[in-house]
SERONU-389532 format. One record per residue (C-alpha): residue number from 0; x, y, z; residue in three letters. Coordinates in steps of 0.001 Angstrom, whole numbers, plus 500000, padded with zeros to 6 digits. Example, Ala and Ser with C-alpha at 12.3 -4.5 7.8 and 13.67 -1.06 7.14 Angstrom:
# SERONU-389532
@pos: 0	X: 512300	Y: 495500	Z: 507800	code: Ala
@pos: 1	X: 513670	Y: 498940	Z: 507140	code: Ser
# end
This chain:
# SERONU-389532
@pos: 0	X: 488168	Y: 474908	Z: 528751	code: Met
@pos: 1	X: 491667	Y: 474079	Z: 527569	code: Asn
@pos: 2	X: 493535	Y: 475854	Z: 524794	code: Trp
@pos: 3	X: 492914	Y: 473056	Z: 522266	code: Trp
@pos: 4	X: 489126	Y: 473382	Z: 522491	code: Lys
@pos: 5	X: 489404	Y: 477173	Z: 522282	code: Lys
@pos: 6	X: 491501	Y: 476824	Z: 519138	code: Leu
@pos: 7	X: 489012	Y: 474441	Z: 517529	code: Val
@pos: 8	X: 486117	Y: 476789	Z: 518337	code: Ile
@pos: 9	X: 488058	Y: 479784	Z: 517008	code: Phe
@pos: 10	X: 488915	Y: 478041	Z: 513720	code: Leu
@pos: 11	X: 485322	Y: 476889	Z: 513338	code: Ser
@pos: 12	X: 484114	Y: 480473	Z: 513769	code: Glu
@pos: 13	X: 486710	Y: 481719	Z: 511285	code: Val
@pos: 14	X: 485493	Y: 479189	Z: 508726	code: Lys
@pos: 15	X: 481883	Y: 480290	Z: 509284	code: Thr
@pos: 16	X: 482778	Y: 483975	Z: 508848	code: Glu
@pos: 17	X: 484802	Y: 483302	Z: 505702	code: Leu
@pos: 18	X: 481771	Y: 481614	Z: 504130	code: Lys
@pos: 19	X: 479875	Y: 484893	Z: 504635	code: Lys
@pos: 20	X: 482551	Y: 486890	Z: 502807	code: Ser
@pos: 21	X: 482266	Y: 487913	Z: 499199	code: Thr
@pos: 22	X: 485419	Y: 487521	Z: 497179	code: Trp
@pos: 23	X: 486286	Y: 489692	Z: 494157	code: Pro
@pos: 24	X: 486178	Y: 488247	Z: 490685	code: Ser
@pos: 25	X: 489362	Y: 487743	Z: 488687	code: Trp
@pos: 26	X: 488535	Y: 490774	Z: 486520	code: Asn
@pos: 27	X: 488081	Y: 492959	Z: 489617	code: Glu
@pos: 28	X: 491438	Y: 491799	Z: 490975	code: Val
@pos: 29	X: 493183	Y: 492581	Z: 487681	code: Lys
@pos: 30	X: 491497	Y: 495983	Z: 487463	code: Gly
@pos: 31	X: 492340	Y: 497087	Z: 490980	code: Thr
@pos: 32	X: 495898	Y: 495794	Z: 490607	code: Thr
@pos: 33	X: 496328	Y: 497886	Z: 487465	code: Ala
@pos: 34	X: 494980	Y: 500947	Z: 489282	code: Val
@pos: 35	X: 497438	Y: 500432	Z: 492149	code: Val
@pos: 36	X: 500404	Y: 500021	Z: 489776	code: Ile
@pos: 37	X: 499510	Y: 503088	Z: 487686	code: Val
@pos: 38	X: 498885	Y: 505196	Z: 490799	code: Thr
@pos: 39	X: 502215	Y: 504091	Z: 492261	code: Ser
@pos: 40	X: 504038	Y: 505199	Z: 489101	code: Phe
@pos: 41	X: 502235	Y: 508547	Z: 489084	code: Ile
@pos: 42	X: 503165	Y: 509224	Z: 492713	code: Phe
@pos: 43	X: 506739	Y: 508056	Z: 492117	code: Ala
@pos: 44	X: 507071	Y: 510480	Z: 489195	code: Phe
@pos: 45	X: 505534	Y: 513311	Z: 491232	code: Phe
@pos: 46	X: 507846	Y: 512693	Z: 494195	code: Leu
@pos: 47	X: 510842	Y: 512495	Z: 491846	code: Trp
@pos: 48	X: 509993	Y: 515932	Z: 490434	code: Ile
@pos: 49	X: 509479	Y: 517392	Z: 493934	code: Val
@pos: 50	X: 512790	Y: 515874	Z: 495046	code: Asp
@pos: 51	X: 514599	Y: 517467	Z: 492093	code: Leu
@pos: 52	X: 513082	Y: 520868	Z: 492890	code: Met
@pos: 53	X: 514011	Y: 520654	Z: 496573	code: Ile
@pos: 54	X: 517509	Y: 519526	Z: 495635	code: Gln
@pos: 55	X: 517971	Y: 522561	Z: 493370	code: Arg
@pos: 56	X: 516580	Y: 524974	Z: 495965	code: Val
@pos: 57	X: 518776	Y: 523620	Z: 498743	code: Val
@pos: 58	X: 521787	Y: 523547	Z: 496390	code: Gly
@pos: 59	X: 521139	Y: 527169	Z: 495419	code: Gly
@pos: 60	X: 520901	Y: 528220	Z: 499057	code: Ile
@pos: 61	X: 524107	Y: 526359	Z: 499886	code: Met
@pos: 62	X: 526034	Y: 528000	Z: 497041	code: Thr
@pos: 63	X: 524607	Y: 531431	Z: 497897	code: Phe
@pos: 64	X: 525811	Y: 531275	Z: 501498	code: Phe
@pos: 65	X: 529084	Y: 529510	Z: 500662	code: Ala
@pos: 66	X: 530310	Y: 532298	Z: 498410	code: Ala
# end
């Protein structure tokens, strides 16, 4: 079997499998997108606070041993 026939069979099987899939509604897509955006902001804020604390600790250690 040549590569062209294999490709046609593969694409036919992909089409069949995609018909079996369930796709989310528009409201589900909007809801999950909002959750992802809010969660990203929460984690960004948390990591910003942790970064500030680590920066102060390391800065304090550096000044302690530099003096």
